[in-house]
BASE-74059 format. One record per atom (N, C-alpha, C, O): x, y, z; residue in three letters. Coordinates in pm, whole numbers, padded with zeros to 5 digits, always signed. Layout:
XYZALA ...
This chain:
+00219+00924-02081ASN +00189+00918-01936ASN +00140+00756-01928ASN +00046+00719-01999ASN +00198+00677-01852LEU +00193+00560-01868LEU +00033+00501-01797LEU -00036+00408-01841LEU +00009+00580-01690LEU -00126+00583-01599LEU -00238+00607-01704LEU -00346+00550-01691LEU -00215+00689-01805TRP -00321+00748-01915TRP -00338+00635-02039TRP -00442+00595-02091TRP -00191+00596-02069ALA -00182+00511-02152ALA -00256+00360-02143ALA -00304+00295-02236ALA -00249+00325-02001TYR -00321+00213-01958TYR -00466+00221-01922TYR -00536+00122-01899TYR -00504+00331-01919GLY -00633+00351-01893GLY -00672+00387-01731GLY -00784+00418-01691GLY -00573+00377-01664ILE -00597+00379-01484ILE -00681+00496-01483ILE -00663+00608-01532ILE -00799+00434-01401ARG -00911+00499-01336ARG -00904+00559-01178ARG -00967+00654-01133ARG -00809+00476-01112TYR -00827+00491-00991TYR -00711+00444-00912TYR -00696+00322-00916TYR -00602+00525-00824ILE -00498+00504-00772ILE -00508+00491-00630ILE -00551+00581-00558ILE -00460+00351-00580LEU -00438+00332-00436LEU -00303+00372-00403LEU -00232+00275-00427LEU -00237+00464-00361ASP -00124+00501-00315ASP -00101+00474-00190ASP -00169+00545-00116ASP -00018+00383-00123LEU +00002+00318-00011LEU +00113+00388+00057LEU +00106+00383+00180LEU +00231+00463-00001ALA +00314+00529+00027ALA +00267+00685+00059ALA +00297+00728+00170ALA +00206+00759-00020ASP +00228+00905+00013ASP +00129+00933+00071ASP +00032+00857+00082ASP +00138+01084+00131ASN +00023+01145+00183ASN +00015+01293+00134ASN +00108+01345+00073ASN -00099+01355+00164GLU -00109+01492+00108GLU +00015+01587+00098GLU +00033+01656-00002GLU +00099+01588+00206GLU +00176+01654+00212GLU +00315+01614+00107GLU +00395+01703+00077GLU +00327+01518+00072LYS +00410+01454-00014LYS +00360+01470-00162LYS +00440+01482-00255LYS +00239+01470-00178ILE +00177+01514-00321ILE +00210+01636-00341ILE +00278+01663-00440ILE +00169+01744-00246ALA +00221+01863-00286ALA +00355+01886-00295ALA +00401+01941-00395ALA +00420+01852-00209SER +00595+01874-00259SER +00634+01809-00368SER +00745+01841-00411SER +00559+01704-00443TYR +00575+01674-00580TYR +00554+01754-00666TYR +00638+01781-00752TYR +00410+01819-00659ARG +00356+01944-00737ARG +00392+02043-00733ARG +00346+02130-00806ARG +00492+02065-00642GLU +00551+02204-00628GLU +00669+02224-00736GLU +00698+02335-00781GLU +00747+02083-00779LYS +00873+02083-00840LYS +00876+02120-00968LYS +00790+02093-01052LYS +00985+02187-00986GLU +00934+02237-01142GLU +00960+02140-01246GLU +00923+02186-01354GLU +01008+02027-01257ASP +00981+01912-01312ASP +00887+01804-01306ASP +00883+01692-01357ASP +00808+01874-01224PHE +00656+01781-01221PHE +00586+01788-01329PHE +00557+01899-01374PHE +00543+01664-01396SER +00493+01670-01502SER +00422+01548-01499SER +00480+01441-01513SER +00276+01559-01479SER +00168+01455-01476SER +00028+01505-01474SER -00039+01498-01370SER -00019+01555-01584ASP -00129+01631-01586ASP -00250+01529-01566ASP -00361+01563-01525ASP -00208+01388-01604TYR -00342+01296-01605TYR -00345+01249-01438TYR -00458+01229-01392TYR -00230+01229-01347PHE -00239+01198-01234PHE -00299+01312-01146PHE -00371+01288-01049PHE -00270+01421-01180VAL -00355+01571-01126VAL -00494+01574-01143VAL -00570+01613-01055VAL -00539+01524-01278SER -00679+01503-01266SER -00759+01413-01199SER -00873+01433-01156SER -00684+01300-01191LEU -00738+01191-01082LEU -00732+01220-00983LEU -00836+01193-00922LEU -00632+01283-00904TYR -00608+01347-00793TYR -00758+01457-00740TYR -00835+01460-00644TYR -00740+01521-00841GLU -00857+01667-00818GLU -00984+01599-00827GLU -01070+01644-00751GLU -01018+01500-00901ASP -01122+01426-00907ASP -01179+01313-00778ASP -01282+01246-00785ASP -01095+01314-00680ASN -01090+01222-00563ASN -01055+01056-00628ASN -01103+00965-00561ASN -00996+01028-00718LYS -00964+00882-00771LYS -00842+00876-00747LYS -00763+00831-00829LYS -00804+00924-00615VAL -00658+00851-00560VAL -00656+00844-00409VAL -00657+00941-00333VAL -00653+00751-00384SER -00667+00700-00189SER -00508+00743-00176SER -00437+00697-00265SER -00449+00820-00084LEU -00318+00830-00013LEU -00344+00796+00110LEU -00410+00848+00201LEU -00258+00658+00096LEU -00268+00598+00283LEU -00110+00614+00351LEU -00092+00557+00458LEU -00015+00677+00301GLY +00082+00702+00392GLY +00111+00589+00467GLY +00106+00602+00589GLY +00146+00464+00412LEU +00164+00350+00483LEU +00325+00334+00518LEU +00406+00386+00442LEU +00371+00259+00636THR +00489+00206+00650THR +00461+00043+00609THR +00345+00005+00594THR +00585-00060+00590ALA +00537-00180+00586ALA +00525-00244+00708ALA +00601-00339+00730ALA +00432-00205+00807SER +00403-00282+00903SER +00270-00326+00883SER +00172-00255+00907SER +00264-00437+00842PHE +00109-00484+00810PHE +00003-00519+00922PHE -00119-00503+00921PHE +00071-00563+01003ARG -00024-00595+01142ARG -00052-00479+01202ARG -00156-00486+01267ARG +00006-00367+01205THR -00039-00254+01293THR -00186-00201+01276THR -00245-00202+01168THR -00236-00155+01393GLU -00396-00103+01362GLU -00393-00001+01239GLU -00475-00010+01148GLU -00294+00098+01242ARG -00314+00178+01130ARG -00313+00130+01015ARG -00398+00160+00932ARG -00214+00047+00992PHE -00193-00001+00858PHE -00323-00068+00815PHE -00385-00044+00711PHE -00362-00167+00923MET -00488-00253+00865MET -00581-00152+00881MET -00652-00183+00786MET -00646-00037+00936LYS -00733+00040+00922LYS -00757+00141+00763LYS -00854+00173+00694LYS -00609+00163+00759SER -00598+00264+00662SER -00637+00168+00555SER -00749+00183+00506SER -00562+00076+00513LEU -00565-00023+00402LEU -00731-00055+00395LEU -00786-00033+00287LEU -00806-00103+00500ALA -00967-00108+00469ALA -01009-00005+00439ALA -01117-00038+00391ALA -01001+00134+00427GLY -01042+00250+00393GLY -01030+00235+00243GLY -01114+00212+00157GLY -00854+00264+00239GLY -00841+00243+00076GLY -00908+00126-00017GLY -00940+00137-00135GLY -00919+00028+00055LEU -01009-00085-00012LEU -01154-00043-00033LEU -01214-00065-00138LEU -01202+00016+00067ARG -01337+00058+00053ARG -01347+00160-00058ARG -01436+00150-00143ARG -01268+00248-00059ASP -01288+00363-00172ASP -01249+00262-00315ASP -01324+00244-00411ASP -01158+00225-00303MET -01102+00106-00468MET -01219+00060-00486MET -01256+00112-00592MET -01327-00029-00434VAL -01425-00087-00483VAL -01550-00011-00512VAL -01642-00080-00556VAL -01577+00154-00493THR -01641+00235-00522THR -01627+00294-00701THR -01709+00347-00776THR -01501+00258-00716MET -01443+00336-00828MET -01457+00250-00945MET -01472+00131-00916MET -01456+00288-01110GLU -01425+00209-01194GLU -01267+00162-01196GLU -01174+00225-01146GLU -01261+00035-01268GLY -01122+00042-01298GLY -01056+00062-01450GLY -01128+00094-01545GLY -00911+00040-01464PRO -00832-00005-01383PRO -00801+00065-01249PRO -00836+00174-01205PRO -00735-00019-01208VAL -00659+00038-01089VAL -00507+00012-01069VAL -00454-00087-01119VAL -00440+00100-00996TYR -00311+00093-00971TYR -00270+00121-00834TYR -00282+00217-00759TYR -00214-00006-00827ILE -00168+00000-00650ILE -00025+00018-00632ILE +00032-00089-00652ILE +00053+00108-00603HIS +00153+00148-00570HIS +00234+00174-00454HIS +00166+00201-00356HIS +00338+00175-00438CYS +00431+00256-00317CYS +00585+00296-00333CYS +00614+00367-00429CYS +00661+00265-00268LEU +00802+00339-00348LEU +00863+00261-00452LEU +00895+00300-00565LEU +00878+00114-00389GLU +00940+00024-00523GLU +00814-00129-00517GLU +00858-00238-00553GLU +00743-00124-00495GLY +00640-00221-00492GLY +00645-00381-00481GLY +00593-00469-00550GLY +00741-00384-00351LYS +00814-00497-00321LYS +00716-00518-00186LYS +00646-00617-00167LYS +00728-00400-00096ASP +00676-00459+00067ASP +00514-00482+00059ASP +00440-00580+00048ASP +00491-00292+00071ARG +00356-00260+00074ARG +00255-00318-00062ARG +00146-00375-00054ARG +00297-00299-00128THR +00223-00348-00283THR +00231-00477-00290THR +00127-00534-00324THR +00348-00561-00262GLY +00329-00677-00280GLY +00248-00751-00161GLY +00198-00862-00176GLY +00242-00682-00053PHE +00146-00734+00059PHE +00006-00750+00022PHE -00067-00848+00035PHE -00023-00609-00039VAL -00138-00566-00095VAL -00197-00672-00226VAL -00308-00724-00219VAL -00133-00688-00306CYS -00139-00744-00412CYS -00152-00919-00333CYS -00247-00977-00385CYS -00100-00985-00255ALA -00086-01112-00212ALA -00222-01126-00149ALA -00300-01216-00181ALA -00253-01024-00051LEU -00384-01037+00005LEU -00513-01017-00087LEU -00624-01058-00054LEU -00494-00968-00172LEU -00604-00942-00285LEU -00605-01058-00364LEU -00717-01094-00400LEU -00496-01137-00403GLU -00467-01242-00476GLU -00544-01366-00378GLU -00648-01424-00410GLU -00456-01393-00235ALA -00544-01473-00164ALA -00692-01474-00181ALA -00758-01571-00217ALA -00746-01333-00147LEU -00904-01332-00128LEU -00980-01405-00286LEU -01085-01467-00296LEU -00890-01373-00381ALA -00951-01456-00517ALA -00929-01556-00515ALA -00940-01610-00626ALA -00895-01628-00424GLY -00836-01774-00418GLY -00696-01836-00498GLY -00663-01953-00517GLY -00634-01716-00533ALA -00478-01786-00564ALA -00387-01875-00478ALA -00360-01845-00361ALA -00339-01992-00542SER -00249-02042-00451SER -00106-01980-00387SER -00049-01881-00433SER -00064-02049-00287TYR +00060-02009-00242TYR +00164-01993-00366TYR +00236-01893-00372TYR +00169-02074-00443GLU +00272-02090-00552GLU +00234-01983-00663GLU +00323-01951-00741GLU +00120-01931-00676GLU +00066-01836-00787GLU +00096-01681-00692GLU +00114-01577-00756GLU +00097-01680-00585ILE +00088-01546-00502ILE +00292-01539-00520ILE +00353-01438-00557ILE +00353-01661-00485LEU +00476-01661-00471LEU +00533-01605-00620LEU +00609-01508-00620LEU +00498-01662-00730GLU +00558-01639-00840GLU +00511-01484-00894GLU +00590-01409-00952GLU +00384-01453-00866ASP +00376-01303-00901ASP +00446-01212-00794ASP +00481-01106-00845ASP +00476-01222-00664TYR +00541-01163-00600TYR +00720-01172-00665TYR +00772-01063-00691TYR +00784-01272-00683MET +00870-01284-00739MET +00911-01222-00868MET +01030-01207-00893MET +00833-01191-00936ALA +00848-01133-01081ALA +00909-01006-01067ALA +00980-00947-01147ALA +00865-00967-00934THR +00918-00814-00907THR +01077-00816-00880THR +01139-00710-00892THR +01130-00909-00851TYR +01259-00920-00806TYR +01320-00973-00939TYR +01436-00940-00960TYR +01260-01046-01028ASP +01324-01068-01188ASP +01325-00904-01255ASP +01422-00855-01314ASP +01195-00837-01230ASN +01198-00760-01315ASN +01320-00607-01283ASN +01375-00533-01364ASN +01325-00611-01136TYR +01419-00530-01057TYR +01583-00542-01126TYR +01658-00466-01188TYR +01588-00672-01079TYR +01737-00762-01032TYR +01757-00841-01149TYR +01868-00832-01201TYR +01678-00911-01196GLY +01711-01047-01252GLY +01711-01135-01222GLY +01740-01230-01295GLY +01673-01147-01082ILE +01702-01243-00993ILE +01559-01373-00996ILE +01446-01356-00950ILE +01599-01463-01046THR +01494-01553-01073THR +01538-01734-00996THR +01653-01761-00963THR +01440-01817-00985GLN +01490-01933-00933GLN +01603-02000-01027GLN +01695-02073-00991GLN +01575-01962-01142ASP +01710-02058-01227ASP +01842-01980-01214ASP +01945-02042-01189ASP +01844-01820-01233SER +01958-01755-01242SER +02032-01740-01100SER +02155-01756-01097SER +01960-01711-00984HIS +02012-01709-00870HIS +01928-01770-00749HIS +01861-01701-00672HIS +01943-01925-00742PRO +01863-01990-00659PRO +01938-01959-00532PRO +01841-01923-00465PRO +02026-01949-00464GLU +02056-01904-00321GLU +01973-01749-00304GLU +01884-01733-00220GLU +02007-01663-00377LYS +01908-01523-00350LYS +01783-01545-00353LYS +01709-01487-00273LYS +01725-01653-00468TYR +01616-01637-00503TYR +01504-01732-00333TYR +01387-01710-00300TYR +01578-01800-00287GLU +01554-01869-00172GLU +01555-01795-00056GLU +01482-01827+00038GLU +01640-01684-00051ALA +01660-01593+00086ALA +01552-01493+00058ALA +01485-01458+00155ALA +01516-01429-00090ILE +01412-01355-00086ILE +01273-01416-00025ILE +01213-01365+00070ILE +01235-01527-00092ARG +01148-01623-00066ARG +01145-01636+00084ARG +01035-01634+00140ARG +01246-01648+00150HIS +01212-01698+00288HIS +01207-01590+00378HIS +01143-01596+00483HIS +01283-01476+00335LEU +01287-01330+00454LEU +01185-01225+00384LEU +01142-01134+00455LEU +01146-01235+00252LYS +01043-01073+00242LYS +00923-01153+00228LYS +00828-01115+00297LYS +00897-01294+00126PHE +00778-01334+00071PHE +00712-01401+00214PHE +00601-01361+00250PHE +00774-01491+00285MET +00744-01547+00429MET +00685-01468+00503MET +00583-01496+00568MET +00754-01336+00502ASP +00711-01236+00618ASP +00591-01163+00584ASP +00528-01112+00677ASP +00539-01146+00437ILE +00408-01128+00385ILE +00303-01229+00434ILE +00199-01201+00493ILE +00356-01374+00392ILE +00273-01454+00433ILE +00238-01476+00560ILE +00120-01507+00578ILE +00311-01467+00658SER +00309-01488+00794SER +00223-01365+00857SER +00156-01378+00959SER +00231-01263+00793GLN +00131-01166+00836GLN +00006-01166+00809GLN -00085-01116+00876GLN -00001-01231+00692LEU -00154-01227+00643LEU -00199-01353+00707LEU -00306-01331+00762LEU -00157-01486+00725THR -00187-01571+00816THR -00141-01572+00946THR -00054-01500+00995THR -00228-01688+01017THR -00163-01683+01177THR -00092-01822+01159THR -00021-01845+01257THR -00089-01914+01072LEU -00041-02011+01075LEU +00143-02015+01051LEU +00197-01932+00978LEU +00218-02120+01122PRO +00335-02120+01137PRO +00406-02140+01009PRO +00345-02183+00910PRO +00547-02108+01007ASP +00576-02089+00846ASP +00577-02238+00761ASP +00569-02248+00638ASP +00588-02354+00858ASP +00592-02472+00793ASP +00471-02542+00740ASP +00474-02651+00683ASP +00344-02458+00769ALA +00182-02491+00762ALA +00198-02527+00607ALA +00295-02498+00537ALA +00076-02601+00566ASP +00048-02604+00404ASP -00027-02494+00393ASP -00123-02464+00464ASP +00035-02410+00268PHE -00056-02271+00248PHE -00120-02305+00116PHE -00099-02235+00017PHE -00206-02424+00113GLY -00294-02441+00031GLY -00384-02308+00008GLY -00394-02236+00107GLY -00460-02259-00127GLY -00531-02166-00170GLY -00643-02136-00084GLY -00683-02020-00071GLY -00701-02241-00021THR -00836-02232+00096THR -00781-02179+00179THR -00819-02064+00197THR -00674-02226+00264VAL -00617-02156+00388VAL -00582-02029+00391VAL -00586-01961+00494VAL -00535-01975+00248LEU -00518-01833+00229LEU -00620-01738+00193LEU -00613-01619+00222LEU -00708-01786+00135LYS -00821-01749+00089LYS -00884-01702+00253LYS -00881-01591+00307LYS -00925-01797+00290ASP -00961-01794+00471ASP -00914-01664+00550ASP -00980-01575+00603ASP -00734-01694+00537SER -00661-01607+00603SER -00654-01460+00548SER -00609-01372+00621SER -00697-01432+00421ALA -00719-01263+00356ALA -00850-01247+00439ALA -00855-01147+00511ALA -00946-01322+00439GLU -01072-01287+00468GLU -01090-01256+00633GLU -01185-01205+00692GLU -01001-01291+00671GLN -00979-01296+00793GLN -00895-01157+00880GLN -00913-01103+00989GLN -00803-01137+00774TYR -00733-01025+00791TYR -00813-00905+00750TYR -00811-00800+00815TYR -00881-00922+00643LEU -01016-00775+00641LEU -01090-00778+00718LEU -01145-00668+00733LEU -01135-00872+00799ARG -01244-00872+00911ARG -01171-00797+01035ARG -01222-00712+01108ARG -01020-00857+01042ASP -00987-00779+01156ASP -00917-00635+01123ASP -00872-00558+01208ASP -00918-00616+00989SER -00880-00471+00968SER -01017-00370+00992SER -00997-00253+01024SER -01151-00419+00976GLY -01278-00367+01019GLY -01333-00391+00910GLY -01440-00330+00917GLY -01326-00453+00791MET -01418-00471+00679MET -01548-00557+00707MET -01528-00656+00777MET -01671-00538+00666THR -01762-00621+00693THR -01755-00748+00604THR -01669-00771+00518THR -01867-00833+00642GLU -01859-00949+00511GLU -01905-00881+00369GLU -01852-00903+00260GLU -02005-00802+00394ASP -02046-00745+00255ASP -01933-00660+00177ASP -01913-00659+00056ASP -01858-00584+00288GLU -01730-00510+00197GLU -01650-00628+00117GLU -01613-00631+00000GLU -01639-00719+00216ILE -01536-00825+00197ILE -01606-00878+00059ILE -01551-00843-00045ILE -01719-00959+00052GLN -01744-00999-00082GLN -01769-00887-00196GLN -01775-00924-00313GLN -01782-00764-00165THR -01769-00719-00278THR -01621-00664-00307THR -01607-00608-00416THR -01532-00670-00241LEU -01401-00642-00281LEU -01395-00783-00379LEU -01399-00763-00500LEU -01387-00899-00338ARG -01377-01027-00400ARG -01410-01018-00537ARG -01407-01119-00608ARG 
C-alpha cells in the first residue's frame, strides 16, 4: 500500500464523502487496511467537493479540512479523483501561501499532465498552452481577483492565497499555522 510505504499519516480527501467510503469498503475487492486504520483513527477528512472553487460550500469545507490538516502529523496526502482540478487548486493555494511563484506553481500543476498524458511544453506545445490557458488560468483566476493579464508575481499570489483563506472563514492565526 503506497500510503503506508510513504508514511502518510493524514489524508485530505477532496472528492469522497462518508457514503462513498462505505460503498468502497463494501466491495469484495476492497483492500486497504492502512487507509481503514487512518479513517478509523479520524485521520481522514472527507470533503466531498466539486470543482467550484469559489462557492461558499467549497470554501467553507476546504477551510475545515485545512484546519484539521494542521492539527495532524504529516506527511499528508491530498487527493480527489484525478488530481488535476480540486487537488490542483488546493496545491496551488498552498504553494501560493508558501510564497511560490506563478512559474513554480504552473510547473507543478503541469507535471500532472506530463505524468498522465505525456504533455509537456516541448512535446505538445499547443496542448500545453491550451491546458495552461483553460485549466491552470481558471485555477489562478479563482484564487485571485486579478485580470488574466496581470503580473502574477509570487507576492501577489501569496496575498491572494491569504485573502482566499480569509474569505473561506479562516482566521489570521489559522492562516499563519497553515503557512
